[in-house]
py3Dmol code that shows the C-alpha trace and the ligand (Angstrom):
import py3Dmol

protein = """\
ATOM      1  CA  MET A   1       0.034   0.023  -0.141  1.00  0.00           C
ATOM      2  CA  ARG A   2       1.379   3.356  -0.956  1.00  0.00           C
ATOM      3  CA  PRO A   3       1.401   5.959   1.689  1.00  0.00           C
ATOM      4  CA  ARG A   4      -1.846   7.756   1.906  1.00  0.00           C
ATOM      5  CA  ILE A   5      -1.605  11.779   1.243  1.00  0.00           C
ATOM      6  CA  GLY A   6      -4.444  13.798   2.253  1.00  0.00           C
ATOM      7  CA  ILE A   7      -4.973  16.877  -0.044  1.00  0.00           C
ATOM      8  CA  THR A   8      -6.974  19.606   1.377  1.00  0.00           C
ATOM      9  CA  SER A   9      -9.895  21.036  -1.126  1.00  0.00           C
ATOM     10  CA  TRP A  10     -12.014  23.921  -1.252  1.00  0.00           C
ATOM     11  CA  LEU A  11     -15.456  24.804  -2.250  1.00  0.00           C
ATOM     12  CA  ARG A  12     -16.069  26.325  -5.809  1.00  0.00           C
ATOM     13  CA  ASP A  13     -19.361  27.494  -7.394  1.00  0.00           C
ATOM     14  CA  ASP A  14     -20.326  26.383 -10.801  1.00  0.00           C
ATOM     15  CA  SER A  15     -20.481  29.233 -13.140  1.00  0.00           C
ATOM     16  CA  ASP A  16     -24.289  29.506 -12.902  1.00  0.00           C
ATOM     17  CA  ARG A  17     -24.018  29.113  -9.042  1.00  0.00           C
ATOM     18  CA  LEU A  18     -26.395  26.169  -8.952  1.00  0.00           C
ATOM     19  CA  GLU A  19     -23.983  23.865  -7.542  1.00  0.00           C
ATOM     20  CA  ARG A  20     -20.880  23.849  -5.309  1.00  0.00           C
ATOM     21  CA  TRP A  21     -17.960  21.578  -6.171  1.00  0.00           C
ATOM     22  CA  ALA A  22     -15.336  20.187  -3.578  1.00  0.00           C
ATOM     23  CA  ALA A  23     -12.402  20.949  -5.761  1.00  0.00           C
ATOM     24  CA  VAL A  24      -8.701  20.294  -5.959  1.00  0.00           C
ATOM     25  CA  ARG A  25      -6.345  21.341  -9.141  1.00  0.00           C
ATOM     26  CA  ASP A  26      -5.125  18.139 -10.571  1.00  0.00           C
ATOM     27  CA  THR A  27      -1.558  19.250 -10.398  1.00  0.00           C
ATOM     28  CA  TYR A  28      -1.416  18.498  -6.773  1.00  0.00           C
ATOM     29  CA  VAL A  29      -2.929  15.061  -7.359  1.00  0.00           C
ATOM     30  CA  GLY A  30      -0.486  14.516  -9.999  1.00  0.00           C
ATOM     31  CA  ALA A  31       2.558  15.648  -7.850  1.00  0.00           C
ATOM     32  CA  ILE A  32       1.584  13.165  -5.028  1.00  0.00           C
ATOM     33  CA  ARG A  33       0.941  10.262  -7.530  1.00  0.00           C
ATOM     34  CA  THR A  34       4.228  10.878  -9.402  1.00  0.00           C
ATOM     35  CA  ALA A  35       6.053  11.021  -5.892  1.00  0.00           C
ATOM     36  CA  GLY A  36       4.750   7.556  -5.221  1.00  0.00           C
ATOM     37  CA  GLY A  37       1.752   8.279  -2.934  1.00  0.00           C
ATOM     38  CA  LEU A  38      -1.682   7.821  -2.881  1.00  0.00           C
ATOM     39  CA  PRO A  39      -3.534  11.158  -3.161  1.00  0.00           C
ATOM     40  CA  ILE A  40      -6.759  11.284  -0.779  1.00  0.00           C
ATOM     41  CA  ILE A  41      -8.941  14.500  -1.301  1.00  0.00           C
ATOM     42  CA  LEU A  42     -10.256  15.808   2.015  1.00  0.00           C
ATOM     43  CA  PRO A  43     -13.530  17.442   1.782  1.00  0.00           C
ATOM     44  CA  ILE A  44     -14.111  20.549   4.256  1.00  0.00           C
ATOM     45  CA  ALA A  45     -16.019  19.438   7.110  1.00  0.00           C
ATOM     46  CA  ASP A  46     -16.831  20.802  10.699  1.00  0.00           C
ATOM     47  CA  ASP A  47     -15.595  18.852  13.532  1.00  0.00           C
ATOM     48  CA  ASP A  48     -18.858  18.176  15.253  1.00  0.00           C
ATOM     49  CA  SER A  49     -18.423  14.333  15.239  1.00  0.00           C
ATOM     50  CA  GLY A  50     -14.647  14.118  15.129  1.00  0.00           C
ATOM     51  CA  VAL A  51     -14.109  14.214  11.674  1.00  0.00           C
ATOM     52  CA  ILE A  52     -10.860  15.630  11.755  1.00  0.00           C
ATOM     53  CA  THR A  53      -9.482  12.871  14.032  1.00  0.00           C
ATOM     54  CA  ASP A  54     -10.792  10.525  11.311  1.00  0.00           C
ATOM     55  CA  CYS A  55      -9.147  12.297   8.408  1.00  0.00           C
ATOM     56  CA  LEU A  56      -5.855  12.114  10.248  1.00  0.00           C
ATOM     57  CA  ALA A  57      -6.163   8.432  11.014  1.00  0.00           C
ATOM     58  CA  ALA A  58      -7.154   7.906   7.425  1.00  0.00           C
ATOM     59  CA  VAL A  59      -3.836   9.547   5.979  1.00  0.00           C
ATOM     60  CA  ASN A  60       0.005   8.909   6.537  1.00  0.00           C
ATOM     61  CA  GLY A  61       0.645  12.658   5.443  1.00  0.00           C
ATOM     62  CA  LEU A  62      -1.078  15.750   4.488  1.00  0.00           C
ATOM     63  CA  VAL A  63      -0.744  18.634   1.789  1.00  0.00           C
ATOM     64  CA  PHE A  64      -2.169  22.064   2.683  1.00  0.00           C
ATOM     65  CA  THR A  65      -3.032  23.505  -0.614  1.00  0.00           C
ATOM     66  CA  GLY A  66      -2.976  27.076  -1.871  1.00  0.00           C
ATOM     67  CA  GLY A  67      -5.920  29.340  -2.044  1.00  0.00           C
ATOM     68  CA  GLY A  68      -7.523  32.382  -0.565  1.00  0.00           C
ATOM     69  CA  ASP A  69      -6.686  34.724   2.457  1.00  0.00           C
ATOM     70  CA  VAL A  70      -6.847  33.238   5.971  1.00  0.00           C
ATOM     71  CA  ALA A  71      -9.174  35.423   8.144  1.00  0.00           C
ATOM     72  CA  PRO A  72      -6.861  37.867  10.145  1.00  0.00           C
ATOM     73  CA  ALA A  73      -9.136  37.122  13.050  1.00  0.00           C
ATOM     74  CA  TYR A  74      -7.147  33.900  13.400  1.00  0.00           C
ATOM     75  CA  TYR A  75      -3.843  35.918  14.199  1.00  0.00           C
ATOM     76  CA  GLY A  76      -5.451  38.707  16.096  1.00  0.00           C
ATOM     77  CA  GLU A  77      -5.826  41.423  13.564  1.00  0.00           C
ATOM     78  CA  SER A  78      -8.786  43.046  11.838  1.00  0.00           C
ATOM     79  CA  ALA A  79      -9.271  42.720   8.219  1.00  0.00           C
ATOM     80  CA  ASP A  80      -7.401  45.476   5.973  1.00  0.00           C
ATOM     81  CA  VAL A  81      -9.364  46.618   3.043  1.00  0.00           C
ATOM     82  CA  ARG A  82      -6.680  44.874   1.002  1.00  0.00           C
ATOM     83  CA  CYS A  83      -7.501  41.542   2.573  1.00  0.00           C
ATOM     84  CA  HIS A  84      -9.797  39.182   0.438  1.00  0.00           C
ATOM     85  CA  GLU A  85     -12.990  37.785   1.782  1.00  0.00           C
ATOM     86  CA  PRO A  86     -12.142  34.771   3.667  1.00  0.00           C
ATOM     87  CA  ASP A  87     -13.638  31.434   3.252  1.00  0.00           C
ATOM     88  CA  ARG A  88     -14.997  30.662   6.741  1.00  0.00           C
ATOM     89  CA  GLU A  89     -15.763  26.998   6.500  1.00  0.00           C
ATOM     90  CA  ARG A  90     -12.246  26.298   4.698  1.00  0.00           C
ATOM     91  CA  ASP A  91     -10.342  28.345   7.271  1.00  0.00           C
ATOM     92  CA  LEU A  92     -12.017  26.824  10.363  1.00  0.00           C
ATOM     93  CA  PHE A  93     -11.541  23.206   8.912  1.00  0.00           C
ATOM     94  CA  GLU A  94      -7.852  23.891   8.146  1.00  0.00           C
ATOM     95  CA  ILE A  95      -6.784  25.528  11.148  1.00  0.00           C
ATOM     96  CA  HIS A  96      -8.475  22.701  13.240  1.00  0.00           C
ATOM     97  CA  LEU A  97      -6.776  20.029  10.912  1.00  0.00           C
ATOM     98  CA  ALA A  98      -3.276  21.923  11.311  1.00  0.00           C
ATOM     99  CA  ARG A  99      -3.318  21.994  14.939  1.00  0.00           C
ATOM    100  CA  ALA A 100      -4.487  18.345  15.078  1.00  0.00           C
ATOM    101  CA  ALA A 101      -1.758  17.397  12.529  1.00  0.00           C
ATOM    102  CA  LEU A 102       0.807  19.363  14.774  1.00  0.00           C
ATOM    103  CA  ALA A 103      -0.321  17.809  17.920  1.00  0.00           C
ATOM    104  CA  ARG A 104      -0.157  14.106  16.208  1.00  0.00           C
ATOM    105  CA  ARG A 105       3.177  14.652  14.349  1.00  0.00           C
ATOM    106  CA  THR A 106       1.663  13.854  11.110  1.00  0.00           C
ATOM    107  CA  PRO A 107       4.228  14.649   8.191  1.00  0.00           C
ATOM    108  CA  VAL A 108       2.872  17.940   6.637  1.00  0.00           C
ATOM    109  CA  LEU A 109       3.786  19.801   3.309  1.00  0.00           C
ATOM    110  CA  GLY A 110       2.226  23.281   3.176  1.00  0.00           C
ATOM    111  CA  ILE A 111       2.038  25.112  -0.246  1.00  0.00           C
ATOM    112  CA  CYS A 112       1.325  29.019  -0.403  1.00  0.00           C
ATOM    113  CA  ARG A 113      -1.902  29.549   1.450  1.00  0.00           C
ATOM    114  CA  GLY A 114      -0.814  26.062   3.147  1.00  0.00           C
ATOM    115  CA  LEU A 115       2.296  27.552   4.502  1.00  0.00           C
ATOM    116  CA  GLN A 116       0.276  30.577   5.950  1.00  0.00           C
ATOM    117  CA  ILE A 117      -2.300  28.296   7.432  1.00  0.00           C
ATOM    118  CA  LEU A 118       0.420  26.212   9.256  1.00  0.00           C
ATOM    119  CA  ASN A 119       1.933  29.618  10.503  1.00  0.00           C
ATOM    120  CA  VAL A 120      -1.207  30.978  11.918  1.00  0.00           C
ATOM    121  CA  ALA A 121      -2.289  27.858  13.258  1.00  0.00           C
ATOM    122  CA  ALA A 122       0.797  27.386  15.341  1.00  0.00           C
ATOM    123  CA  GLY A 123       0.752  31.091  16.615  1.00  0.00           C
ATOM    124  CA  GLY A 124       2.184  33.072  13.880  1.00  0.00           C
ATOM    125  CA  THR A 125       0.986  36.173  11.873  1.00  0.00           C
ATOM    126  CA  LEU A 126       0.814  37.457   8.205  1.00  0.00           C
ATOM    127  CA  TYR A 127       1.063  40.708   6.451  1.00  0.00           C
ATOM    128  CA  GLN A 128      -2.474  40.895   4.784  1.00  0.00           C
ATOM    129  CA  ASP A 129      -0.992  42.549   1.562  1.00  0.00           C
ATOM    130  CA  ILE A 130       2.201  43.240  -0.258  1.00  0.00           C
ATOM    131  CA  GLY A 131       1.411  47.000   0.170  1.00  0.00           C
ATOM    132  CA  CYS A 132       1.853  46.540   4.189  1.00  0.00           C
ATOM    133  CA  ARG A 133       5.541  46.230   3.982  1.00  0.00           C
ATOM    134  CA  PRO A 134       7.227  48.905   1.839  1.00  0.00           C
ATOM    135  CA  GLY A 135       9.722  47.535  -0.516  1.00  0.00           C
ATOM    136  CA  THR A 136       8.080  44.386  -1.224  1.00  0.00           C
ATOM    137  CA  SER A 137       8.228  43.240  -4.743  1.00  0.00           C
ATOM    138  CA  PRO A 138       4.793  43.175  -6.799  1.00  0.00           C
ATOM    139  CA  LEU A 139       6.218  40.098  -8.568  1.00  0.00           C
ATOM    140  CA  HIS A 140       5.000  37.925  -5.834  1.00  0.00           C
ATOM    141  CA  ALA A 141       1.389  38.494  -6.793  1.00  0.00           C
ATOM    142  CA  THR A 142       1.020  37.266 -10.421  1.00  0.00           C
ATOM    143  CA  ARG A 143      -2.187  36.481 -12.147  1.00  0.00           C
ATOM    144  CA  GLY A 144      -3.549  34.661 -15.136  1.00  0.00           C
ATOM    145  CA  GLU A 145      -0.859  33.045 -17.488  1.00  0.00           C
ATOM    146  CA  GLU A 146       1.885  34.631 -15.229  1.00  0.00           C
ATOM    147  CA  ARG A 147       1.153  31.986 -12.761  1.00  0.00           C
ATOM    148  CA  ARG A 148       3.076  29.564 -14.684  1.00  0.00           C
ATOM    149  CA  LYS A 149       6.280  31.606 -14.999  1.00  0.00           C
ATOM    150  CA  LEU A 150       9.412  31.316 -12.755  1.00  0.00           C
ATOM    151  CA  ILE A 151       8.840  34.939 -11.897  1.00  0.00           C
ATOM    152  CA  HIS A 152      11.238  35.531  -9.064  1.00  0.00           C
ATOM    153  CA  ALA A 153      14.021  33.812  -7.198  1.00  0.00           C
ATOM    154  CA  VAL A 154      14.482  32.428  -3.814  1.00  0.00           C
ATOM    155  CA  ARG A 155      17.431  31.512  -1.695  1.00  0.00           C
ATOM    156  CA  VAL A 156      17.331  28.314   0.040  1.00  0.00           C
ATOM    157  CA  LEU A 157      19.118  28.626   3.506  1.00  0.00           C
ATOM    158  CA  PRO A 158      21.849  26.395   4.248  1.00  0.00           C
ATOM    159  CA  GLY A 159      21.410  24.082   7.093  1.00  0.00           C
ATOM    160  CA  THR A 160      17.564  23.468   6.666  1.00  0.00           C
ATOM    161  CA  ARG A 161      15.800  20.453   5.868  1.00  0.00           C
ATOM    162  CA  LEU A 162      14.406  22.211   2.754  1.00  0.00           C
ATOM    163  CA  HIS A 163      17.972  22.712   1.706  1.00  0.00           C
ATOM    164  CA  ALA A 164      18.743  19.090   2.073  1.00  0.00           C
ATOM    165  CA  ILE A 165      15.458  17.985   0.077  1.00  0.00           C
ATOM    166  CA  MET A 166      15.945  20.509  -2.818  1.00  0.00           C
ATOM    167  CA  GLY A 167      20.026  20.170  -2.805  1.00  0.00           C
ATOM    168  CA  VAL A 168      20.086  23.833  -4.442  1.00  0.00           C
ATOM    169  CA  ALA A 169      20.992  27.185  -2.938  1.00  0.00           C
ATOM    170  CA  GLU A 170      18.690  29.213  -5.198  1.00  0.00           C
ATOM    171  CA  SER A 171      15.934  28.388  -7.488  1.00  0.00           C
ATOM    172  CA  ARG A 172      13.640  30.469  -9.668  1.00  0.00           C
ATOM    173  CA  VAL A 173      10.039  29.970  -8.586  1.00  0.00           C
ATOM    174  CA  THR A 174       6.360  30.589  -9.328  1.00  0.00           C
ATOM    175  CA  SER A 175       4.406  33.053  -7.111  1.00  0.00           C
ATOM    176  CA  THR A 176       1.005  33.746  -6.545  1.00  0.00           C
ATOM    177  CA  HIS A 177       0.399  35.382  -3.292  1.00  0.00           C
ATOM    178  CA  HIS A 178      -0.297  39.029  -1.844  1.00  0.00           C
ATOM    179  CA  GLN A 179      -0.110  37.936   1.781  1.00  0.00           C
ATOM    180  CA  PHE A 180       3.102  36.607   3.368  1.00  0.00           C
ATOM    181  CA  VAL A 181       4.523  35.545   6.631  1.00  0.00           C
ATOM    182  CA  LYS A 182       5.137  38.618   9.499  1.00  0.00           C
ATOM    183  CA  ASP A 183       5.921  36.731  12.455  1.00  0.00           C
ATOM    184  CA  LEU A 184       7.020  33.284  12.515  1.00  0.00           C
ATOM    185  CA  ALA A 185       5.275  30.767  14.859  1.00  0.00           C
ATOM    186  CA  PRO A 186       7.026  29.712  17.787  1.00  0.00           C
ATOM    187  CA  GLY A 187       9.418  26.895  16.989  1.00  0.00           C
ATOM    188  CA  PHE A 188       9.140  27.436  13.277  1.00  0.00           C
ATOM    189  CA  ARG A 189      12.145  28.817  11.334  1.00  0.00           C
ATOM    190  CA  ALA A 190      12.790  30.425   8.052  1.00  0.00           C
ATOM    191  CA  THR A 191      14.123  27.989   5.259  1.00  0.00           C
ATOM    192  CA  ALA A 192      13.989  30.227   2.002  1.00  0.00           C
ATOM    193  CA  GLU A 193      13.680  34.016   1.437  1.00  0.00           C
ATOM    194  CA  SER A 194      12.961  35.907  -1.821  1.00  0.00           C
ATOM    195  CA  LEU A 195      16.057  37.253  -3.409  1.00  0.00           C
ATOM    196  CA  GLU A 196      14.323  40.432  -4.300  1.00  0.00           C
ATOM    197  CA  ASP A 197      13.007  41.706  -0.947  1.00  0.00           C
ATOM    198  CA  GLY A 198      13.828  39.114   1.479  1.00  0.00           C
ATOM    199  CA  ILE A 199      10.391  38.026   2.686  1.00  0.00           C
ATOM    200  CA  VAL A 200       9.937  34.374   4.030  1.00  0.00           C
ATOM    201  CA  GLU A 201       9.373  31.968   1.196  1.00  0.00           C
ATOM    202  CA  GLY A 202       9.590  28.846   3.186  1.00  0.00           C
ATOM    203  CA  LEU A 203       9.374  27.381   6.908  1.00  0.00           C
ATOM    204  CA  GLU A 204       9.952  24.225   8.863  1.00  0.00           C
ATOM    205  CA  GLN A 205       9.709  23.108  12.426  1.00  0.00           C
ATOM    206  CA  PRO A 206      13.060  21.647  12.829  1.00  0.00           C
ATOM    207  CA  ASP A 207      12.286  19.060  15.987  1.00  0.00           C
ATOM    208  CA  ARG A 208       9.520  17.629  13.946  1.00  0.00           C
ATOM    209  CA  PRO A 209       9.645  14.478  11.870  1.00  0.00           C
ATOM    210  CA  PHE A 210       8.479  16.670   8.767  1.00  0.00           C
ATOM    211  CA  LEU A 211       6.852  19.945   8.576  1.00  0.00           C
ATOM    212  CA  VAL A 212       7.943  21.609   5.678  1.00  0.00           C
ATOM    213  CA  ALA A 213       6.252  24.489   3.748  1.00  0.00           C
ATOM    214  CA  VAL A 214       6.974  26.879   0.747  1.00  0.00           C
ATOM    215  CA  GLN A 215       5.389  29.849  -0.376  1.00  0.00           C
ATOM    216  CA  TRP A 216       5.470  28.995  -4.043  1.00  0.00           C
ATOM    217  CA  HIS A 217       3.631  26.419  -6.189  1.00  0.00           C
ATOM    218  CA  PRO A 218       6.063  23.225  -6.564  1.00  0.00           C
ATOM    219  CA  GLU A 219       2.904  21.418  -7.955  1.00  0.00           C
ATOM    220  CA  ARG A 220       3.126  23.760 -10.934  1.00  0.00           C
ATOM    221  CA  MET A 221       6.826  22.946 -11.505  1.00  0.00           C
ATOM    222  CA  TYR A 222       7.539  19.514 -10.486  1.00  0.00           C
ATOM    223  CA  GLN A 223       7.356  18.012 -14.007  1.00  0.00           C
ATOM    224  CA  ASP A 224      10.300  19.997 -15.377  1.00  0.00           C
ATOM    225  CA  HIS A 225      12.070  20.664 -12.332  1.00  0.00           C
ATOM    226  CA  PRO A 226      13.143  17.705 -10.030  1.00  0.00           C
ATOM    227  CA  GLU A 227      14.158  19.851  -6.879  1.00  0.00           C
ATOM    228  CA  HIS A 228      10.557  20.651  -6.632  1.00  0.00           C
ATOM    229  CA  LEU A 229       9.500  17.111  -7.149  1.00  0.00           C
ATOM    230  CA  ALA A 230      11.846  16.293  -4.507  1.00  0.00           C
ATOM    231  CA  LEU A 231       9.384  18.221  -1.843  1.00  0.00           C
ATOM    232  CA  PHE A 232       6.466  15.826  -2.643  1.00  0.00           C
ATOM    233  CA  GLN A 233       8.998  12.846  -2.497  1.00  0.00           C
ATOM    234  CA  ALA A 234      10.209  13.950   0.744  1.00  0.00           C
ATOM    235  CA  LEU A 235       6.697  13.985   2.056  1.00  0.00           C
ATOM    236  CA  VAL A 236       5.966  10.745   0.604  1.00  0.00           C
ATOM    237  CA  ALA A 237       9.132   9.330   2.211  1.00  0.00           C
ATOM    238  CA  ALA A 238       8.402  10.685   5.723  1.00  0.00           C
ATOM    239  CA  ALA A 239       4.707   9.356   5.516  1.00  0.00           C
ATOM    240  CA  GLU A 240       6.013   5.960   4.677  1.00  0.00           C
ATOM    241  CA  GLN A 241       8.635   5.904   7.530  1.00  0.00           C
ATOM    242  CA  LEU A 242       6.245   7.165  10.046  1.00  0.00           C
ATOM    243  CA  ARG A 243       3.275   5.061   9.433  1.00  0.00           C
ATOM    244  CA  GLY A 244       2.397   2.715  11.943  1.00  0.00           C
TER     245      GLY A 244
END
"""
ligand_1 = """\
1
MN
Mn 6.774 34.975 -3.898
"""
view = py3Dmol.view(width=600, height=400)
view.addModel(protein, "pdb")
view.setStyle({"model": 0}, {"cartoon": {"style": "trace"}})
view.addModel(ligand_1, "xyz")
view.setStyle({"model": 1}, {"stick": {}})
view.zoomTo()
view.show()
């Protein structure tokens, strides 16, 4: 049995808004499959009946996927006008899932919003928009076709798990985020920073079996860039190693 890797999903309206979809971009599924894991798409649920405990029991590892803004109330701020409307159901589910995964030491890979959710769930904070910190590059917040481009560069910090996984000191990456880490959660450390402006582009919890997160989108890059496939392979390997 391949290691089962849960992938967080989101809710999407049909164009006519008559139906909602529990959705995941297929690139996440493809990346986990290519890395040797069995992708398990996790639907958003409230935790009235212990669903989150059951989710964690059903998987050996987790990917927290990209998406919209986390409600600033989770890190003690009121929403800036530049903060996008949060998805309350998704926020609630993912914050609870992240805290439960942290408590259980489930191997976790966070991507973009996933990095931000992990940081907030563990007590960190975010900048609500690029404009909140003077000198921050506008290149982080690409749209449309630009999302596929390797739009800016990151420095992968030596001595980190991320560096050991990727095996490179620098990488050009995709970037689709207008929020970013302000204060790292207690026990987390930065593992990568943007070459353009020094913002946090990666984090990890060093004293855990596997908690690695990146602000870019390795699921858009893994087919052409082995150092980004390596992130998914490292998650699958940790899930394999730690399962009962
Ligand atoms: Mn970026």
